LUMDO-199327 format. One record per atom (N, C-alpha, C, O): x, y, z negated; residue in one letter. Coordinates in steps of 0.05 Angstrom, whole numbers, plus 5000, padded with zeros to 4 digits. Each point is the difference from the previous one (the first is absolute). Last residue first. Layout:
N
XYZa ...
REM end
This chain:
303
860587211710d 498050044979d 498150235006d 498250064985d 509649685068e 497549865007e 497850054980e 497649965006e 511250384982n 498850135023n 497449875009n 498350135013n 506649484917k 499350274991k 498650165023k 498150144996k 505649005019l 497449984986l 499150284991l 497650054998l 510949895046y 497849915017y 497350014986y 498150115011y 509650084938h 499450225020h 497849925018h 498250165006h 504949194934f 498750214986f 499250235019f 497750104999f 507549205035m 497349914995m 498450214985m 497650045006m 511550145009s 498549995026s 497149924996s 498250115012s 507849904913i 499450275009i 498349995026i 498150165002i 504949024961e 498250134981e 499150285011e 497750075000e 508949445048g 497349885002g 498050144982g 497850055009g 511350224987f 498850075025f 497249895003f 498250155009f 506749584918f 499150274996f 498850125026f 498150155000f 505648975001p 497650014984p 499050284996p 497550054999p 510849835051g 497649905013g 497550024983g 498050115009g 511550104968f 498250225006f 497349905011f 498050155000f 509449274980l 499450144975l 497950225004l 498550074982l 505449445090n 497949844987n 499250134973n 497849944990n 509450395064l 497450105008l 497849854986l 497850114996l 510749574985i 499850284992i 497350125008i 498650104983i 503649035072p 501150074973p 500050314996p 500550145019p 492849345047v 502350175001v 500950064972v 498650144985v 493549375037f 502149865016f 502650165001f 502049915011f 489750404947n 501349784984n 502249865015n 501649874987n 492650825051f 502250114984f 501549784985f 502450024996f 489749795054l 502450015016l 502450124985l 502349945007l 488950034955v 501449754998v 502650005016v 501949884993v 491950865013t 501449994974t 501849754998t 502250024990t 492150065084i 502350195003i 501650004974i 502550015001i 489749484997f 502049885019f 502450185003f 502349915000f 490450414950s 501549794985s 502149875018s 502249954990s 491850665049i 501950154983i 501749804984i 502450044997i 490749585053f 501950125018f 502250154984f 502449975006f 490249664947w 501749795011w 502250125017w 502349914999w 491250684968l 501749904979l 501949785009l 502349994992l 491250365069a 502150204993a 501949904979a 502450035002a 490249425020t 501850035023t 502350194994t 502349945006t 490749944929r 502049785001r 501950035024r 502349934997r 490150614960h 502550125010h 502149785005h 502450065001h 488949734967e 499350225018e 502550115013e 500050095023e 500549264907k 499549895026k 499350215021k 500649965024k 500550284885l 502549945012l 499749885028l 501650065018l 490750114932k 501250255007k 502849965013k 500750145019k 494649124948e 498650105024e 501350265009e 500350055024e 502549554895k 501049865023k 498850105026k 501350015021k 499250694899t 498849745005t 501349875024t 501450135016t 498250814923v 502249825007v 498949715001v 499849864980v 497051245015e 498949735005e 502349825010e 500950015023e 500450914961s 498749914975s 498849725002s 499349884980s 509650565073s 497149945002s 498949924973s 501449874984s 508050355035t 498650175019t 496949965000t 498650165012t 508249354936l 500850284997l 498550195019l 500350244998l 498648805002t 499350084973t 500750304996t 498850124982t 503649475100l 497150034998l 499250104972l 498250164998l 510949645021a 499150245015a 497050054996a 499150234998a 504748984963d 501050244988d 498950255013d 499050194987d 499048985053y 498550044975y 500950264986y 498450154991y 506349585085g 497350085008g 498350064975g 498550195000g 510149454988m 500050295006m 497450115009m 499350234996m 501648824984t 500850174977t 499750295006t 498850154985t 499249225084d 498249974978d 500750184977d 498250134988d 507449865090k 497350095006k 498249994976k 498650204994k 510249444998t 500050295004t 497250115004t 499350204988t 501948865005l 500650144975l 499950305003l 498850134983l 500149345095w 497849974982w 500450164974w 498350144991w 508849835071l 497850165010l 497649984981l 498750214994l 508949254991w 500550284993w 497750185008w 499250184985w 500348925042l 499950024971l 500450294990l 498550094983l 502249735110a 497349964991a 499850034970a 498150124989a 510449895051i 498650255006i 497149984989i 499050194988i 506349035007q 500950214981q 498550265004q 499250134980q 499049185081t 499149924973t 500850224980t 498350084983t 504950005105f 497150064998f 498949934973f 498250144990f 510749625026i 499850295001i 497150094997i 499350174984i 502748915023n 500850104974n 499750314999n 499350114979n 499349405102l 497749994982l 500750124972l 498250114987l 509049855072v 497950175011v 497550004982v 499150214992v 507348984987p 500750255014p 497550135014p 498349865009p 501649534902i 499349965029i 500550275014i 498650194996i 502349674909f 502149855013f 499449945030f 501449855013f 492650594924l 502350185004l 502449855013l 501950135008l 489849454964l 499850135026l 502450185006l 500550075023l 498249504891p 501149825021p 499950125028p 501649935017p 494650574908f 502949985001f 501149815021f 501950075014f 488750194955a 501050045028a 503049975003a 501050035022a 494649874892v 498649835018v 501150015028v 500349805014v 503050804922i 500949734993i 498749805019i 501349815010i 496151094997s 502849965009s 501049724995s 501449895016s 490150374951l 499949965029l 502849965011l 500449845019l 498950374890a 498849745005a 500049945030a 500649775008a 502251084965l 501949804991l 499049725007l 501549835010l 492750895005f 502250005019f 502149794994f 500949865017f 492350294921i 498949865023i 502149985022i 500349805013i 501950694911f 499949724994f 498949835023f 500949785006f 499351165002s 502749904999s 500049704994s 501649855012s 490250634986d 501049965028d 502849885000d 500649845018d 495850394898k 498549785012k 500949945028k 500449765007k 503250994951l 501149764988l 498649755011l 501249805006l 495551045020t 502649955013t 501349744988t 501249845015t 490750484947y 499549915028y 502749925013y 500149805015y 500350584899g 498849734999g 499549895027g 500549765005g 502751124989i 502049824991i 498949715000i 501349815009i 492750885011s 501949965021s 502149804993s 500749835016s 493050464920s 498749825019s 501949945023s 500049775011s 503150844926f 499749744988f 498749805019f 500849775002f 500451155025i 502549854998i 499749724988i 501349815009i 492850995014h 499549745013h 502249804994h 499949785009h 498451224967d 499649784981d 499349735013d 498449854989d 499351035069r 502149934981r 499449754984r 497949885004r 499650595100k 499149884975k 502349934982k 502149925009k 499250895059v 499749715001v 498949914973v 500350134980v 497250865052e 502349844992e 499449715001e 497749915000e 497350765067s 500149954972s 502349824993s 501049855017s 500750695070k 497649874990k 500349954970k 502050084988k 504650275075n 498550204986n 497449894988n 498450154988n 512149445042f 497049995002f 498850234984f 501050084979f 508849735028h 498849995027h 497050035001h 499050075022h 506849964896k 501650115021k 498650035027k 500450195014k 495949394908k 500350284994k 501550145023k 499550245005k 499448825000e 497450145001e 500450304997e 498850155015e 508749294973v 499350025028v 497450165004v 499750165017v 502949634896a 501850205011a 499450055029a 500150225010a 495249104947v 499150254990v 501750235011v 499050215007v 503548915011l 497950095018l 498750264990l 498850155015l 508149454932l 501150055027l 497850125018l 500550205014l 497249514898p 501650255000p 501150075028p 500150245007p 494948934989e 498450244992e 501750254999e 499250205013e 504848945007s 498450115022s 498550264992s 499750185016s 506649174937f 500450295001f 498350145022f 500650235008f 498848824977l 500150114973l 500250315000l 498750134984l 501949385097s 497349994990s 499850144973s 498250154994s 510249725043a 498650205016a 497150024991a 498950224999a 506349114962i 500950264991i 498550225015i 499250204988i 499448915039f 498850044974f 500750284989f 498350144990f 505649595091v 497150035004v 498750074973v 498350174998v 510649604999m 499750275010m 497150065006m 499150224997m 503348904977s 500250184977s 499650295009s 498950164985s 501449175081v 497549984985v 500150204976v 497950124994v 509949825058i 497850115016i 497450004984i 498650204999i 509049394963i 500450295001i 497650135014i 499050204991i 501548875009a 499350094973a 500250314999a 498450134987a 504649435091n 497050004998n 499150104973n 497950144999n 511349755013y 499150225017y 496950024999y 498950224999y 505149054957i 500650254986i 499050245016i 498850184988i 500448985052l 498350014977l 500450264984l 498150134991l 507649675083y 497350065009y 498150044976y 498450185000y 510449534983f 500050285009f 497250095008f 499150224993f 502148874989g 500250154975g 500050305006g 498650164986g 501749275087i 497349994988i 500050164974i 498150134993i 510149775050l 498350185015l 497250014988l 498750214999l 507449164966f 500950274993f 498250215014f 499150204987f 499748915035a 499050044973a 500750284991a 498450144986a 505249575094i 497250085004i 498750044973i 498350174997i 510649525003g 499950265013g 497150105003g 499550244995g 502148894970k 500850214981k 499850285012k 499150194987k 499249075069e 497950024979e 500750224980e 498350164993e 508049635073i 497650135012i 497950054979i 498850214998i 508649294976t 500850285004t 497750155012t 499450234991t 499648844999e 499950134974e 500750295002e 498950174985e 501549285093f 497350074992f 500050154973f 498450184996f 510349915066p 498549774988p 497450104988p 499750244994p 504550285091l 500349984971l 498649754990l 498049915011l 501650365082w 502749914993w 500349954970w 501549824992w 490550555042t 500349725010t 502749884992t 500249774994t 497751144988l 498549824982l 500249715008l 499849824984l 504150835072l 501450004974l 498749814981l 501349844986l 494550325097k 502549845003k 501449974974k 500949784992k 491850795009l 499149735003l 502349815003l 500149784988l 501551145013f 499449914972f 499149715001f 500649854981f 500850555102q 502649974985q 499549914972q 501549834990q 491050375063a 501349755010a 502649964985a 500849774995a 494451024988y 498649774989y 501449745008y 500349824984y 502850985054i 500749994972i 498749764986i 501349864984i 496550305106y 502849924998y 500849974971y 501349814992y 490250535028d 500149715006d 502949904997d 500449784991d 498051164997g 498949834979g 500249705005g 500649854982g 502251015067k 501849784994k 498949804980k 501549834990k 493550955042v 501649935023v 501649744995v 500249835018v 494550534912f 498249965023f 501549905024f 499149835015f 505750444909w 498849734996w 498049945023w 499749775007w 504251094991v 502249805004v 498849724998v 500649835017v 493750874963a 500550005029a 502249795007a 499849865020a 498350304890s 497749865012s 500449985030s 499349805012s 506850714938w 500549724998w 497749835010w 500549775008w 498451174996f 502549935014f 500449704999f 500449875020f 492450514931l 499550005028l 502449905016l 499849865020l 501250254886t 498249785007t 499449985030t 500149785011t 504950954956s 501649754997s 498349765008s 500949815014s 494851024982g 501849995023g 501749745000g 500449885021g 493950304905l 498449945024l 501849975025l 499649825016l 504550464904a 499049724997a 498449925024a 500449775010a 502351124987v 502349835003v 499349714999v 500849835016v 492650804965w 500550005029w 502549835006w 500149865021w 497550294889l 498049835013l 500649975030l 499749795011l 505750804939s 500649724993s 498049815013s 500849785008s 497851155000f 502249915018f 500749714994f 500649845018f 493350614926s 498849945026s 502149885019s 499449815015s 503750514904s 498449764995s 498749915026s 499949765006s 504651054996y 501949794997y 498649734996y 500849795011y 494251004991k 500849925027k 502049774999k 500149835018k 497250544900e 497749875013e 500849905028e 499249785008e 507250734943k 499549744987k 497849845014k 500249765005k 504950955056s 498750014974s 499649724990s 500349805014s 508050415054v 497050005000v 499050014971v 501549964981v 508050045041a 498850145023a 497050034999a 498850185012a 506849334924q 500850284999q 498650175022q 499750244997q 499148825000l 498850124977l 500650304997l 498450154991l 505849335077i 497150045006i 498750144977i 498350185004i 510649564985l 499850215020l 497150075006l 499350245003l 502549034940n 500750254987n 499750245020n 499050214992n 499748905043g 498050074980g 500550284988g 498150164998g 506949275070a 498950265006a 498050114980a 499050225003a 506148934991f 501850175014f 498950285005f 501550195004f 493449144950a 502749994988a 501950205013a 501650134986a 489649725048f 500050174976f 502750004986f 500750204986f 498249255091v 499350285007v 500250194976v 501250215002v 499948864984l 502350125012l 499550295008l 501750174997l 491149304968a 502050064980a 502550145012a 501050194987a 492249505072f 499050214983f 502050094979f 500550244996f 501649025057t 500150245016t 499050244983t 501350215001t 498148954959l 502850085003l 500250265016l 501550174992l 490049424999l 500950114975l 502850115001l 500750214990l 495949345085i 498550254996i 501050144975i 500550245000i 502948915018l 501250205018l 498650274997l 501250215002l 495349044951q 502650094989q 501350225017q 501250184989q 490849405042l 499550174977l 502650114988l 500150244993l 500749145077w 498750245010w 499550204977w 500650245002w 502448894977l 502250165011l 498950275011l 501350204996l 492449184973f 501550104978f 502450185010f 500550204988f 494249355076t 498550214987t 501650134977t 500050244997t 503649005044s 500050225019s 498650244989s 500950235002s 498948984948l 502750125000l 500250245019l 501250204993l 490849305006m 500350154976m 502750134998m 500250234991m 498149195082w 498450245002w 500350184975w 500250245002w 504048934998a 501350175020a 498550275002a 501250215002a 495049124945g 502350114987g 501550195019g 500950214991g 491949285040n 499150234986n 502350144985n 499950244996n 502148975051s 498950205019s 499250254985s 500750225008s 502349044940r 502150115017r 499050225018r 501350225001r 492449314947v 501850164982v 502250135017v 500650244996v 493849165047m 498550244995m 501850194982m 500050245004m 503348905016s 499950165025s 498650274995s 500850205011s 499549154917f 502650135006f 499950185025f 501050224999f 490249614939p 501649865019p 502550155008p 500050255002p 495349894901i 499850105027i 501749845019i 502349944993i 497149984910w 497649895012w 499650085029w 498149935013w 509150384930g 500349715002g 497549865013g 500249785008g 500551164970l 501249935026l 500249705004l 500149905022l 497050464895i 497950045020i 501149915027i 498549875016i 507550144913h 498049794996h 497950015021h 499149795011h 507350894987s 501149755010s 498149774997s 499849835018s 497851014945s 500050015029s 501149745013s 498949915020s 501550184886l 497249985009l 499850005030l 498649845012l 509850314950a 499249724994a 497149955010a 499449805012a 504151074992i 501249845021i 499249704996i 499549865019i 497850754915l 498750075025l 501049835023l 498449905016l 505850044899n 497349885000n 498550055026n 498549825009n 509850594981d 500449715002d 497349855000d 499649815014d 500651144972w 500649925028w 500249705003w 499049885019w 498550814908f 498849735003f 500649885028f 498449855010f 505351004964l 499949864974l 499049715003l 501049824987l 499150785087v 502749934993v 500049834975v 501549804998v 490350565029g 500949805019g 502849904994g 500649765002g 495850944947l 498749754993l 500949785019l 500449774992l 502551095029g 501249914974g 498949734991g 501549834992g 494650595083i 502749905007i 501549894975i 501349805001i 490350614986w 499849745013w 502649895009w 500549754998w 499551124962l 498849804981l 499949725013l 500949814988l 501950945064a 502049924981a 499049784981a 501549824993a 492350555067s 502149845015s 502149914981s 500949765001s 492550824965i 498949745006i 502149825014i 500249764993i 502351144989i 499649854975i 499049715005i 501049814989i 499950795085t 502649934988t 499749834975t 501549814996t 490650525044g 501349805017g 502749924989g 500749765000g 494550954959s 498849744994s 501349785016s 500449784989s 502851085028i 500449944972i 498949724994i 501449834988i 497250515099l 502849954995l 500549914971l 501649824995l 489550435034a 501049765014a 502949934992a 500649774995a 495151024971y 498749764990y 501349755012y 500649814986y 502551015046r 500849974972r 498749744988r 501449854987r 496250445100m 502649864999m 500949954972m 501349804994m 490950725020t 499649715005t 502649844999t 500049784989t 500651165000n 498349894979n 499549705003n 500249844981n 504650675085w 501649924977w 498349884978w 500949824986w 496550075118t 500150224981t 501449904975t 500049764994t 497849695081l 502550145004l 500350244981l 502050145000l 490249305007i 502149854987i 502850135004i 501949924987i 490350465055e 500050034971e 502149844986e 501050094979e 497649865116k 501050274992k 500350024970k 501950114990k 494349105045f 502850025007f 501250274992f 502250014989f 488549865000g 501549844982g 503050015005g 501650014981g 492550425079f 500150144974f 501749854980f 501650124986f 496649465095i 501950225004i 500450164974i 502250074993i 491249275006i 502649885002i 502250215004i 502149994987i 488950285014a 500749924973a 502849875000a 501550054981a 494750195102h 500750244985h 500949934972h 501850124989h 495049195065i 502650095010i 500950254984i 502350024993i 489149664989i 502049804991i 502850095008i 501850004984i 490750505045n 500550044972n 502149814989n 501650074982n 495549825107k 501550264998k 500750054971k 502250094994k 492249195029m 502949945004m 501750254997m 502349984991m 
REM end
């Protein structure tokens, strides 16, 4: 357990370095812009698909889960708004006072602080906020509720696409990223090279399996509380399977299911911490890189 905690702490420290932030910010900006652009381009089709799915869901379940989704959507928007306002009014002053690397680190702390603040508000007033949204959805005609929730489902699909794409990008760039980490922190032999083609194939396979599982489990997303655990389970499997494979191929000459099973407790735990990044906008761009680095560090010390 000591090595697991050490690997997690190492991962947190390393994502605050400029080298890792460069990967996360550049790839995250491109991927987010791509999926948002596609979402805008095919928005009507996305809403039509979401509305069709909602037609099979009982009204009471749609209303109840809709209130929960609206509450969550408002929470996310307030986090983003707070983050934007801090940098809009203080960004230039902060940039003049600190270095580029510290400025990037500061942005993560602002995102985390915004999340903690609004999470505390929701912890205290969450039931009240949910009840108000439930009243609103009760007053509105069913077609308006359906359209509103279809919008949120569309937003959810785009957000999920960004997360899966970032896992793929982190896997794609795992070798140069972890080679840099190796040179900086380890005195042992260099990481294995030329794993990129097997890694891409493995990640693509996992992505398709994740897509299939998401389609099968989609009805569960309309059941409050269970929907959270369902989404975590899906993200958790994708993260553990993809990043565990990447880390093992770069640290061991033996890449087998048995070898992964030897470290399954550590890989599942690190994956769980990684998945928590997905619940926070902006921080979700850094999660996959944190997972890759933490798993690599753990397996490197275990080798």
